[in-house]
C-alpha positions, -999 to 999 in steps of 0.1 A, spaced: -508 -82 405 -479 -102 411 -490 -128 390 -492 -99 361 -453 -88 368 -441 -123 366 -459 -127 334 -445 -97 319 -411 -111 329 -414 -143 316 -426 -130 282 -395 -106 282 -375 -136 290 -389 -158 261 -385 -129 238 -346 -124 247 -340 -160 242 -357 -157 206 -335 -131 197 -301 -145 206 -310 -183 199 -295 -180 163 -264 -169 175 -266 -201 203 -274 -223 172 -245 -211 154 -221 -211 181 -232 -247 189 -219 -258 154 -182 -254 148 -175 -241 115 -142 -266 107 -151 -278 71 -168 -271 39 -201 -288 50 -203 -267 77 -194 -236 66 -219 -240 38 -247 -250 62 -236 -222 83 -241 -195 50 -275 -209 40 -291 -207 77 -277 -176 89 -300 -143 91 -292 -113 68 -264 -91 90 -251 -124 105 -215 -130 113 -200 -166 105 -165 -174 121 -144 -201 113 -127 -225 137 -101 -243 113 -84 -242 77 -110 -256 52 -108 -269 18 -136 -265 -7 -146 -280 -38 -171 -257 -55 -178 -219 -56 -199 -205 -29 -226 -178 -40 -241 -156 -14 -271 -132 -21 -277 -118 14 -258 -96 40 -231 -116 54 -199 -116 74 -174 -142 72 -146 -140 99 -119 -162 89 -104 -159 123 -69 -160 105 -77 -191 89 -73 -202 52 -98 -214 28 -79 -235 1 -96 -244 -34 -92 -282 -36 -71 -298 -66 -106 -319 -69 -126 -291 -78 -162 -304 -89 -181 -277 -102 -189 -273 -137 -209 -241 -139 -198 -208 -157 -191 -191 -121 -157 -210 -106 -150 -179 -81 -145 -193 -48 -167 -165 -31 -194 -147 -50 -214 -119 -38 -243 -114 -62 -270 -89 -69 -282 -59 -48 -291 -83 -19 -255 -95 -14 -231 -77 7 -201 -97 19 -176 -88 40 -146 -109 42 -120 -102 72 -96 -118 90 -92 -145 63 -67 -161 38 -80 -173 3 -55 -196 -19 -59 -215 -50 -87 -217 -75 -99 -220 -110 -109 -186 -116 -109 -156 -89 -106 -158 -53 -138 -132 -49 -161 -115 -70 -188 -87 -65 -215 -98 -94 -242 -72 -107 -248 -48 -80 -234 -67 -52 -211 -55 -25 -176 -70 -14 -159 -59 16 -124 -69 21 -109 -62 56 -74 -79 63 -80 -102 34 -48 -123 17 -58 -136 -17 -29 -156 -36 -27 -185 -62 -60 -181 -81 -56 -190 -118 -76 -158 -134 -71 -132 -109 -74 -123 -72 -107 -100 -71 -130 -95 -99 -155 -66 -97 -179 -78 -124 -206 -52 -124 -205 -49 -85 -187 -29 -57 -155 -40 -43 -141 -18 -13 -107 -23 -1 -100 -20 35 -68 -42 40 -60 -64 12 -27 -85 4 -25 -98 -34 -1 -124 -39 4 -138 -73 -26 -143 -94 -30 -152 -130 -16 -171 -154 14 -155 -174 7 -122 -163 -3 -108 -129 -41 -100 -123 -48 -84 -92 -81 -66 -91 -100 -66 -125 -128 -45 -134 -152 -59 -159 -188 -63 -169 -205 -93 -176 -228 -96 -206 -259 -104 -182 -249 -78 -160 -270 -45 -158 -248 -25 -131 -215 -8 -136 -188 -19 -115 -170 4 -89 -138 3 -69 -135 21 -36 -102 25 -18 -106 29 20 -75 17 36 -45 -4 25 -38 -23 -6 -3 -45 -9 7 -67 -37 37 -87 -41 41 -76 -77 35 -42 -93 22 -60 -125 -15 -53 -130 -25 -46 -97 -60 -31 -109 -65 -41 -143 -95 -28 -168 -108 -54 -190 -103 -50 -225 -127 -78 -236 -165 -77 -225 -192 -54 -224 -176 -29 -196 -181 7 -210 -180 28 -177 -170 24 -141 -166 45 -111 -132 49 -88 -138 63 -52 -110 70 -27 -121 81 7 -103 106 29 -84 82 51 -72 59 25 -33 50 21 -31 37 -10 -51 55 -41 -64 42 -73 -65 75 -95 -75 84 -135 -45 99 -155 -48 106 -191 -52 71 -202 -44 49 -174 -52 37 -140 -27 41 -114 -24 27 -82 -2 52 -57 12 52 -20 5 75 8 28 101 -7 13 100 -45 45 77 -56 32 55 -86 32 19 -77 15 3 -106 -2 16 -140 -27 -2 -167 -42 12 -196 -77 19 -201 -94 6 -232 -106 33 -257 -143 21 -252 -143 27 -215 -153 56 -195 -140 63 -161 -157 83 -134 -131 96 -109 -132 121 -81 -103 140 -98 -81 139 -129 -45 131 -123 -13 136 -144 23 118 -140 52 135 -134 85 118 -140 115 129 -120 149 121 -132 179 126 -109 210 111 -121 205 74 -123 173 75 -100 135 76 -115 106 86 -95 69 90 -105 43 109 -90 5 117 -95 -5 156 -90 -38 170 -99 -43 179 -134 -42 217 -143 -26 229 -111 12 240 -105 40 223 -87 68 234 -65 104 227 -64 98 217 -27 74 193 -39 100 176 -63 129 177 -39 107 156 -12 105 128 -39 147 127 -43 172 113 -23 206 127 -24 237 110 -14 258 130 11 277 157 -4 254 163 -32 228 192 -40 202 198 -64 212 228 -87 178 232 -107 151 214 -125 149 216 -165 126 201 -190 156 182 -210 185 160 -201 209 187 -211 200 209 -187 195 237 -212 157 249 -207 146 255 -167 116 240 -157 90 269 -153 69 266 -119 45 291 -129 28 267 -158 2 244 -149 6 207 -153 -16 197 -179 -4 165 -193 23 140 -181 52 157 -176 90 148 -174 112 169 -152 151 167 -150 170 176 -115 206 186 -121 227 173 -94 262 186 -85 288 177 -58 292 203 -29 324 219 -29 345 220 2 344 257 13 361 252 48 398 269 52 425 246 56 457 255 73 483 267 50 519 252 52 546 277 62 568 281 33 592 309 49 629 295 47 642 286 83 675 305 89 682 281 125 681 312 147 649 296 165 668 265 170 699 283 185 679 305 210 659 273 221 693 253 227 708 286 247 678 288 269 679 249 280 717 254 284 711 282 311 685 266 329 704 236 331 736 252 345 714 272 373 703 242 385 736 225 387 748 257 407 718 254 432 726 218 438 761 222 444 758 250 467 733 226 490 756 198 489 784 225 505 760 235 533 754 200 540 792 192 546 798 223 567 
């Protein structure tokens, strides 16, 4: 009986060692350069996490066709100036096909001949605390795959014009791209933060915004719009005529003119808005107030808040200075006769005389 128990314990220990051995072997090989990174990716089991221990320079694209997390640990992966690959794919990190699910976290991607990262034909890429800058074609490419933004910072990417996140579909791809907003997206420039490709095979894509996302990407009449948490428009790019967008809601842009300030916000198409909503997007200088909202810059036609907003709309806020209604002391213009001055002098003289008499009487008493 004792031997049986020992055998069971021994077998359990062997089984546990087999389970953790891949992690032990990975921990024993520090990821400090391109060679160790490629080796770790190749040998990693599906679902594994690879953690960098140094900044790394890579010389060719890295393609992943499994579920994998690369934790940059705050380090930077930089594309070498001696880029050696001659294949059509020149993206630094690519997850491809439905088997590919790449999570990049706590990592900086810098410099490369095309894109920083792409999801290709059914693959998924999750960006969590990722910074991407300095790539010649663009920062992120949703090429028939899904991109999920949890925490992404975009520097300047592209030549001639910024190209942050590009939505496209290659000729060989069989799936349509999807963009999921599930957190924060910051960009150093507001030009083409999210861009829909005009040339290529793209005919349809999907936009999804989770309930807890800070930034949203929404569809308006003919544009894809990036907004902040308060629905202010950050960036807007047009949609090609041949492309259909699947979105959770249809938006319109309301442009608010308030003297020299212009604010653009998105609202649900087919809904009404309120004056309080417009006021929440206007910053007034102290001493000024809003007199009303109008449909023209001359303030001749008041805006009708009972009507639904069905198209992009411009609204003009009439601003005026607040009049000072406080009562100010009035100057006494009554002619002075001089009587008040005489009475005052007489009173002072009497008081002085009384004081002198009392003083004299005290001195007399002292002598006696």
